[in-house]
N, C-alpha and C positions, 0 to 999 in steps of 0.2 A: 609357522614354525615357532615353537615355544623357545624361551630364553635358554633353557637347559639343552634342548635339541640343537640350538644354534651354536652354543659353546662346544658341544660334543663334535659338531661338524667342523668347526674351526680347528679343533685339536686334531681331528682326523686328517684334514687337509695339510696341516703343518707336518704331522708325522709321516704321512704317506706321500706327499707331493713336495712341499717346500724343503724339507730337511733331507730328502733322499737324492742320491745320484741317479740320473736317468740317462737313457741313450737318446741321442739326437742325430739328425741327418741334414746336412746342408746340401740342397739341390743346386747343381752348378751347370751352366751351359757347357757344351762340348769345348774342351781345350782350357777350361778355367779351374780344373780340380786342383792342380798343383799350386796355383796362385791362392786358392782358398785355403789349402793346407798351410801355406806360409803365413797367411793372415791369422789363422787360428793359433798356430804355434807362437805367434808374436804377441798375442793378447796377454795382458797382465791379469790372468784369471786362473782358477783351479780347474782347468779343462784338461782331460787326459784321454788316453786311448784314441788319439787323432789318427785316422786311417783313411787313405784314398780308396774309394770303392767305386763300382760302376755307377755312373750318374752323379757322383758327388763325393762328399767327405763325411765320414761318421766320426762322432766324438761323444764323450761322456762327461757330465757335470751336473751340478744342481741347477734348478730352474733360473735362479738369479744370474748365474754365469751364462746361461743360454740367452737370457735377455740382453746381457752385455754383448754377446756375440752378434745378436740381431742389430744392436745399435751401431757396432763398429765395422762389421764385415761389408766390404764393397763388392766382392765378386759373386756370391751366390744369388740365386733367384728367390729362394725361400728357405726357411728352416723348419723341419718337422720334429715333433717330439714323439718318440716311440712309446706306445701305451702297453702293448702286449703282443705276444706271439702264441699261437696254438695250432694244433692240427684239427681239421674237420673234413670229413668226407661225406657227411649227410647234413641236411638242413637242420635236423633236430639237434645235432651236435653243435652246429654253428650257432643256433639260437641260444643254447645253453651257455656256450662260451661267451657270447656277447652279453648275456644277462649277468654274467659273473663280473663284468667290468664295473667298477664304481664310477660311473659316468659323472655323478654329482661332484666328485672330487676334482675333475679335470675341466669340465665345461660349466658355464653358468646356467642357472635355472632358467627355463623358458626357451632354451636354445633348440632350434630345429636345424642342425647343420647340413650343409651340402655334403653329399657322400660320393666320393670318387672310387670306383672299383676297377681293378685290373686283375685278370686271372690268366694263368699259364699252366697248362698240363695239370689241371685240377679237376676232380669230379664235379665240384660246384663251379662250373665254368660260366654260368649265366650271370653276368654282372648285375643286371637289373634285379634279378631275384635275390642276390646277395644284398644289394643296397636296400631293397624293400624290407627285408628282415632286420637289417641293422637299424633302419629308420624307425620301425615299430618298437624295437627294444629301447632306443634312445628316447623316443617320445614318452614312453611309459616311465622311464627313469627321471627325465628332466621336465616333463610337462610342457612339451613343445608347443602347445596351443596358448601358453601364457604370453603376456607382453614381454618382449625382450628388452634388455638394457638399451639405452639410447644409442650407444656406439654400434650395436648390432643391427639397429634399424636402418642404418646407412648401408646400402648395398656394396659399398667399397670396403666394408669391414666384416665380411662374412666369417663364420666359423666353418671349417671344412675338416671332415674326417676322411682319411685315405686308407683304403683297404687293398692290400696286395696279397694275392694267393698264388703260390707256385708249389706244385707237387703236393697239394692238399695242406701246405703250411701257410697259415694266414698271419699277416703282420698288420697291425692297426697303428696308425699315426694320426696326430692332430697337427694341423698347420698353425705354426706360431705367428706367421707373418701377416696374413690377411692379403692386402695388395702385395704384389711381388716386391722384393727388396730393392730392385733397381728403380722403383718409384721413390725418389728421395723426398718428395713433399715440397719441392721448390718450384718446379716448372708449371706455370699456369697455361702456357701455350706451347704447341709443338709445330714444327715445320714439316715439310714433305720428307718421308722416309727417315724418321728420327732414329739415331743410334741409341740403343739402350745403355743406361749409365754403367752397368757392370761391364759391358763390352768396351765402353770408352775407357773405363779404369784399367782394364786389362791391356789395352793398346798403350795408354800412357805409361803404365808400369813397364811394359816390354820395351818401350822407347827410352827408358831410363829417366823418366820425369821424376823430380823430387820437389819438395817444398821450396827449395832454394832456386829453382829454375824459372827463367822467363818462359812463358807459354804463348805461342801464336797459333790461332785457329782461324785461318783465312777463308774457309768455306764453312762457316759456323752453324748455319741453319738457326735453330732456336737456342743453340749454345750448350749442348751437352758436354762437349770436351771442355769448354771454357769454365762452366760452372763446376764440373767435377774437379778440374785443376785448381780452381780458387778454393774449394772446400779442403783439398789436400794441403794447399799452402797455409790456410788459416787453422789447420788442425781440427776441423769440424767433423764429427762422425757423420757418415752418410745417412744414418737414420735419425738424426737429431730433430728434424723438422716434420716428422711423420708420426703416425699412430700405428698400433699393432693389434692383431687379433688377441694376443695373449694378455692384453691389458684388462680384459674382463674375466679372465680365468680366476677361479677361486683361490688358486695357489699363488697368484701374482701379488707382489708387494709394491703398491704405489710408492711408499716411502723409500724402499730400497732402490727402485728404479729412478726415482727423483734424485737420490744420492749419486747414482752412477752418472746421470746427466749433469748434475752439478759438478762432479769431478772433471768431466769432460770440458765443461764450460770454463773452468779455471785455467785450462791450457790453451784456450783460443788465443790467436795472435793475429797480427795484421797480415792479410794476404799479400803475396808478391805481385808481380806484373803479369797480367793476362791481357792479350790483345786479340779481340774477336771481331771478325768482319765478314761480310758477304756482299755479293753483287746484287742480291735480291732484296729490295726494300721491305718486302713482307717478312722475310727472315729476320732482318735487323729489327723490325718492329716487334716481332715475337720475342727476340732476345731481350730487347729493352724492357718489355713487360715482365719477363722472367727475372730480370735483375732487380726490379723494383721491390722495395720493402725489406731488403736484407743488406745491412751495413757492410758486411764482409765482401759483398759483391761489388762494392764501389771500386775495387781494384781492377775490375774487368772493364777495359776500354772498348766500347762497342762503336763500330763505324761501318758505313757503306763504302766498300772498296772493291776494286777488281784485283784479285790475287796477282794477275799477270802485270799489273802496274805498281805493285807494292814493293817498297824498298825498306827492309827491316832496319837499316841504319838510320832511317829518318825518325824512328821512335824508340829505339833501344841500341845501346852500344854493347850489350851483353848477348852473346850467343846462348841459345837455350834449346827448346824443343818446339818443333812445328808439326802439327797434326792436321791431316786433311781427310775429309770424307766427301770426295767429289761426287757429282752426279754421274751415273752410269746407266746404261740400258735406256729404258723409257724416260727416265728423268733427264737424260742428256739430250733427248730429242733426235729426230731422224736426220736433222741437218748437220749433226756433228759426228765425226768418226771417233770411236772410243780410243783406238790405238793412237791416233794423231793427238787427241786431247791429252792423254796421259804422257805422251812424249813431250808436249808443251810444258806440262807440270814438271816433269823431270828436268827439262832444260832450265826452267825458272829456278827450281830448288838448287841445282848445281851452280847457277850463275850468282844468285843473290842470297842464298842461304847456305853457302859453303861452310862446312864445319858444324852446322846445326844437327842435332839429333832429330830423326824423322819417324813419324808414324803415318803411313799413307794407305788408305783402304782401296783395295782392288776387287774387281770380279775375279774369283779364284781361277776360273777356267781360262782367263786371259792373262794370268799373272806372268807367265814366261814371256809373252809378247810385250807386256806393258812395263816390265821391270827394267827400266833403263838406268837405274841407280844401283843395281846389284844389291837390293835390299833382301834380307832374309824373310821368308814368309811366316806369318802366324795365322793359320787357317781358323775360321770360325763361321758359324751360321747366324744369319739374321734375316728375319722376314721371309723365311723359306728359301733364302738364297745362300749358296756357298760362296763365301767371301774370304779374303785374306788381307791382313794388314802387313804392308812392307815395313820392316823395322831396320834401321841402320843410321848412317850418317850421310848427309848430302855432300 
């Protein structure tokens, strides 16, 4: 590319991408859309037209503000940038509409993105055929055989185009996130059946946890609740330690994003008190590994303890929030009765955590039988299972 052509391209990117307001879509797990809406409305950014829609939350803003949302939002799984909408009922029309997209303004040269297609009641219902035509057009526009930027050579940071067709109306979006947003970039090890960070945040939020609260996570596994709580206490954005697919986009401004991260870093503070423990030595070892290398996680006190022998007055005089993700089903083993096990947990909470705010994960189908604290249910899905978090006060 000549210097003149490069300058023209930079100007086009600025005019068509960076300076314009675009439509975005935050993909949310079931039950988290209202929480994401509250997060978006609370951001100090020029974000407008925030609207809860099926599967997530739609909003409009410039790309820089969408990058800010990616940095700060804890609840969504990913954020998509809408590229275009058009009608097509023949493949010739589809190919023409795809070729009309200025792909070089949105995706880096050399990109051969993954393409995900979903169709519903459209004449062009064959998803593989739609993806094949899109791939051919994008390769021709971007030179997909070329060497990709280093960030994209890592399989954890792919570029993904999502095509959705319904009633012959096609909607094209690019994934801003790369790895799902619940991957905070901190945990190096996981324990059995780890809870995703955005679900942990939703449970903490529902339980009333704030940056001023003591947090106790006595069945901590690899520390999802504990680390999420410590980040909230320290004022650290959930995406501060990770990378994003949008960082190689032509319209991305490294300087602007560095400024946003710098503003966030100015607000960091000392985390409060977080106590994490588990009876499983492997889980405690995984948590200890995950805590290493981050100064703000020094506030997390990790120990091997049996929850049923724990006395909170021995390590804190302040009542706060206790969250538990106990083993259930196969994780509990055949020798333990689930109902009896949860009854023991309820007795322990009522006896030694009286007055504490509680977030307790249940198998949803057994919620009525296991809820001996009269907690209100917060249903959610995780790992293909229908679960519920019991929220209330012990």
